[in-house]
Each structure stands twice: as C-alpha cells, then as structure tokens.
N, C-alpha and C positions, 0 to 999 in steps of 0.2 A: 207473582202476577198481581196479587192484591196490593202489595206495596208500590208497585209500578203505577197502577191506576190511581191509588190514593195520592201519590205524588203529583198526578196530573189533574187533580181536582174532583175525582169520583167520591161519591158517598157510599159508605159500607153499610149494608143492612143484613142483620141475620134474624130470619123470621122462620120458625118452624111450624110444621103441620098446618100450613095453609096452601091454598092453591097458587100456582105459579103467577097467574096475572095479579093477584093480591100480594104476593110476595114482592113483585117487581114495583109495585106503586111507589113513586117518589124515588126510584133508583134511576141513576144517570148511565150506568154501565152494567153489563151482564155478560157472562160466559155462557153460551148455550150451544146445544147441538141443533142442526137444521130443524128437526122435528119439533123442538120446543118453540123455536121462533114461528114456524108455520101455524102452530096451534095458537100461539098468542095473537098472531095477526088475523086469524080467522075467526076470532070470538065475536059474538054478536054485539053490535055497538062499537066496532073497531074504529068508527070515525073519531072516537074520543082522542084527545092529545095524549100521546105517550110521553112519559118523562124520560124514557130511555133515549139516549143519544147515541150510544155506541154499544154494539154487540160483537163479542169475540166469538166467532163460529169455528167449530172444529169437530172431529170424530167421525166426519163423513164427508162426501163430496158435496160442495155447496152449490145448489142450483142457482144459475143467474137470475132466474124469475123471482127467487126469494129475496135476493139482494135488491132487485129492482122494487119489489113490493115494499119491503122495509124502508127503502129510500123515500118512497111516496109518503110514508108515515114519519118522515124526519128522522129515521134511525140509519146511522152509518154502520155498515158491516165491515168487520175485519176478519181476515182468515188467520187462523193461528195453527201452528204445528209444534208439538212438543211431546215430552214424555209424560203421558197421563199419570203413570205411577209416581212421578215426583212432583206432580202439579207444576210443572215448569213449561213456559212457552219459550221455545227456542227460535222460531222464525215467526214473523207476522207481516201483513200488509193489508192495506184497505182493499176490499173486495172489488173487483172490476171484472171484465171479459177476458183478461189475459190469465194464462196458466201459471201455476206455482203458488207458493205461499210466502213469498218475499225472502229477504236476505236475513241472516241471523241478527238478532237484536245486540246491542252493545254489550259486550262482556260474554257472548254465547259464540259457540263455533260448532261446526259439523265437521266429523271426520272425513278425510279424503278416502275415496273408495277406488281401489285400482281394479280395473277391468282386464284381467289377464286370461 
C-alpha cells in the first residue's frame, strides 16, 4: 500500500508518540478506520484546512455521513478491503452510496467461491 501511494505522489511521514491530528499534519494520504476519521473531523477548530487529500477507510462499515462530512473538508474517501495480517489492500474504490468495496486492484485476485 505504501509503495502504491508513494508512486501516486503521496508523502510518507513516520511520527511516533504524538496525537493523530499532529501526526497527520502535512500528510496527503492516510489509512484509517472510520472512528479515527470521525475523531479527526470533530476536533475543535476543524474549519482549518486539512492537508489530507485522500483517506483509505477499512476495518468496519463506512457510514455515508462520514464520507459526506470528509468531502466537505476536501478529503476524498476510498473504501479498502484486504488482508490486515499482510497489510495488503486487495480491492478499493472511491467511497460513494453504492454497495461493495470495488474490483480487485491490478495484480490482485479473489478466489471464486462455489455455492453448493
């Protein structure tokens, strides 16, 4: 995921032992769970301009209200699905009101499941 984002122009920031809002300052991309993004958007003074441009969301159902609120702050949300234990995103799509997490990314595949 990191290499894919860097290839697309993202900046990498490694900051330890500081709060999430401070860790994300000057970051263009982040991978978060919905609760983290909600907390970021509800911080007092949220009117400030976020440097975040894209957030990959996963790990839970993504509320459409969260996507709409983020969009109002100039943040595009993407839905991701993958194997957490391997830090691998398999499917992704821009968040919208449609169901699903998108098609497999280039070079990824999902096994066919037979319903017998």
